[in-house]
KOLPANU-317662 format. One record per residue (C-alpha): residue in one letter; x, y, z. Coordinates in steps of 0.1 Angstrom, whole numbers, padded with zeros to 4 digits, always signed. Layout:
N
AXYZ
...
END
This chain:
284
M+0022-0201-0016
V+0014-0204+0021
K-0023-0212+0028
L-0044-0189+0050
V-0079-0195+0062
V-0101-0165+0071
T-0133-0171+0089
G-0161-0145+0090
A-0148-0135+0056
T-0179-0116+0045
G-0178-0093+0076
L-0162-0059+0076
L-0128-0070+0089
G-0129-0104+0072
R-0133-0088+0037
H-0104-0064+0044
V-0082-0092+0056
T-0090-0112+0025
D-0081-0083+0003
A-0049-0074+0022
C-0036-0110+0022
D-0047-0121-0013
R-0015-0114-0031
F+0007-0129-0003
Y-0012-0160+0007
D-0033-0188-0008
I-0066-0176+0007
V-0095-0197+0018
A-0122-0172+0027
L-0150-0187+0047
A-0183-0170+0054
R-0207-0180+0082
S-0227-0201+0056
D-0194-0220+0049
L-0184-0226+0085
D-0202-0221+0118
I-0173-0219+0142
S-0196-0229+0171
D-0197-0264+0155
A-0166-0282+0168
N-0168-0311+0143
A-0173-0288+0113
V-0143-0267+0124
S-0121-0297+0128
T-0131-0312+0095
C-0127-0279+0077
L-0092-0272+0089
N-0081-0308+0083
I-0093-0305+0047
H-0076-0272+0040
R-0045-0277+0062
P-0036-0240+0064
A-0004-0227+0079
V-0022-0196+0093
V-0058-0191+0105
I-0074-0157+0112
N-0107-0158+0130
C-0128-0128+0122
A-0161-0146+0130
A-0181-0134+0160
M-0214-0123+0173
T-0209-0086+0174
N-0243-0072+0181
V-0237-0060+0216
D-0274-0056+0226
A-0283-0090+0210
C-0256-0106+0231
E-0271-0090+0262
T-0305-0106+0255
D-0291-0140+0244
R-0262-0149+0266
A-0261-0185+0254
A-0257-0175+0218
A-0231-0149+0227
F-0209-0175+0245
R-0215-0201+0218
H-0201-0179+0191
N-0177-0157+0210
A-0162-0182+0235
E-0168-0217+0224
G-0163-0209+0187
P-0128-0195+0192
R-0119-0225+0214
H-0129-0249+0186
M-0109-0229+0161
A-0078-0227+0184
E-0080-0265+0191
A-0083-0274+0154
A-0055-0250+0144
A-0033-0264+0171
A-0040-0300+0160
I-0026-0292+0125
G+0002-0269+0138
A-0013-0237+0123
Y-0006-0202+0136
F-0039-0188+0149
I-0049-0151+0151
H-0081-0143+0170
I-0099-0109+0170
S-0111-0095+0202
T-0124-0062+0215
D-0119-0032+0238
Y-0152-0043+0255
V-0132-0067+0277
F-0125-0035+0298
D-0149-0015+0318
G-0139+0019+0304
T-0133+0036+0338
S-0096+0043+0333
S-0084+0078+0325
L-0053+0062+0308
P-0051+0041+0277
Y-0054+0004+0284
Q-0023-0016+0279
T-0023-0053+0271
T-0010-0060+0306
D-0041-0043+0322
A-0066-0066+0339
P-0099-0070+0319
H-0132-0062+0336
P-0161-0065+0311
I-0195-0049+0320
S-0216-0065+0293
V-0224-0101+0281
Y-0206-0092+0248
G-0175-0082+0267
E-0177-0113+0290
S-0181-0137+0261
K-0152-0121+0241
L-0130-0123+0272
A-0139-0159+0276
G-0129-0164+0240
E-0095-0148+0246
R-0088-0170+0275
A-0099-0202+0257
V-0075-0194+0228
Q-0047-0187+0253
A-0054-0220+0271
V-0054-0243+0241
S-0032-0229+0214
P+0006-0229+0217
N+0010-0206+0187
F-0016-0178+0189
A-0021-0140+0187
V-0052-0123+0202
V-0057-0089+0186
R-0081-0064+0203
V-0097-0037+0181
A-0120-0009+0190
G-0148+0009+0172
L-0140-0009+0139
F-0150+0012+0109
G-0147+0010+0071
R-0168+0008+0040
G-0193-0020+0042
G-0199-0026+0079
K-0231-0026+0098
N-0222-0004+0128
F-0226+0033+0134
A-0190+0041+0124
S-0191+0021+0092
V-0225+0034+0079
I-0218+0070+0088
G-0215+0080+0051
D-0250+0065+0044
L-0265+0082+0074
L-0250+0116+0067
T-0258+0117+0030
R-0296+0113+0037
P-0318+0139+0052
G-0325+0135+0089
V-0307+0135+0122
V-0276+0115+0131
K-0272+0110+0169
G-0236+0108+0181
I-0227+0099+0217
T-0209+0127+0235
D-0198+0111+0268
N-0175+0083+0255
R-0139+0082+0245
I-0123+0059+0220
L-0095+0054+0195
P-0113+0036+0167
S-0098+0010+0144
Y-0098+0014+0106
A-0105-0020+0091
A-0082-0016+0061
D-0053-0007+0084
V-0061-0035+0109
A-0060-0059+0080
T-0025-0048+0071
Y-0015-0051+0107
L-0028-0087+0108
R-0009-0096+0076
S+0023-0083+0092
L+0015-0103+0124
A+0009-0134+0103
N+0042-0129+0084
A+0061-0125+0117
R+0042-0154+0134
A+0043-0132+0166
G+0026-0146+0196
G+0007-0130+0225
L-0018-0102+0231
F-0020-0071+0209
H-0040-0039+0205
A-0046-0026+0170
V-0061+0009+0170
S-0056+0040+0150
S-0033+0068+0159
G-0044+0103+0169
T-0064+0119+0197
P-0092+0100+0213
C-0127+0110+0202
S-0163+0105+0210
W-0188+0092+0185
Y-0202+0127+0183
D-0167+0140+0173
F-0164+0112+0148
A-0198+0120+0131
T-0191+0157+0132
L-0158+0153+0114
A-0173+0129+0089
S-0200+0155+0081
A-0173+0182+0076
Y-0153+0159+0053
L-0184+0152+0032
G-0191+0189+0028
T-0221+0197+0006
R-0229+0159+0003
A-0239+0158+0040
Q-0276+0164+0043
A-0282+0151+0079
T-0277+0171+0111
V-0254+0157+0137
V-0268+0160+0173
G-0252+0150+0205
V-0268+0125+0229
T-0256+0107+0260
E-0254+0070+0264
A-0281+0071+0291
E-0304+0090+0267
L-0302+0061+0242
G-0313+0036+0268
R-0297+0006+0252
P-0299-0029+0268
A-0261-0034+0272
K-0237-0012+0291
R-0208+0002+0271
P-0173+0010+0284
M-0174+0048+0283
S-0137+0057+0283
C-0120+0028+0266
V-0089+0039+0248
L-0066+0011+0239
A-0028+0016+0237
H-0017+0005+0202
S+0009-0024+0201
A+0033-0012+0174
D+0066-0024+0188
A+0054-0057+0202
A+0070-0076+0173
P+0094-0067+0144
G+0077-0052+0114
L+0043-0044+0129
P+0029-0011+0115
V+0015+0018+0133
L-0020+0025+0122
R-0026+0059+0106
D-0045+0087+0124
W-0082+0078+0125
R-0090+0112+0110
D-0070+0105+0079
A-0085+0070+0078
L-0120+0084+0081
Q-0114+0107+0052
E-0103+0078+0031
S-0133+0056+0041
L-0157+0084+0031
S-0142+0087-0004
A-0170+0066-0020
W-0196+0091-0008
K-0177+0122-0019
T-0179+0116-0056
END
């Protein structure tokens, strides 16, 4: 069986990738405690020991505001780390998949962003992720960079992924009204990545759900409706400015999904159907 290394394996996407690939690959799932991708020697040693044919890097510093206040750490994990991974993968001839983000764009376009559009990040997080993309492209002859947006699914630490917990407790849930996004359901992205690994397709890809773009207020309101009587919290709309967060966010950042970029790549389901599935644990 073909060996596949997954880094960031205890994160939201890493767990789903491990589950999606488990029956098809010999999986080596590495948490942050197992491998710090910012340590070049550790990365080289690890990949030389395991000698995988495929590497999927889900490790990153994803706290957008923490990146804004600690630029050095952001670039260490989001730019230097992917470069170390890509170099080590290239040295053993492994196919390398790296996960990036819609935050490489500024969010000012009224049209969905294509993979051919020029990035223009407006936060340290976005800058560091773009630097990671470019590092991978520069050093790896056999790579795929996959951008996701608003990743959600059971077990994450972001607004979209803890929405079930937030809504099933008394209180107020604040949803941003002045942004537009097509979110990415982690389980579906994991299936997409497995297909990408099977095809060994190279280049830049966008993996986002189908459907009509939404705001986080729309997302939370629909989640509340799906939960029905289980929902105890009240959803209220706020603007990004009202939240006053340290880092700027791209406000209209809809990615165009790359479904036909390589043979066999799936179209991710509508985010509304995916949201309903992701809330099933809270509806029983």
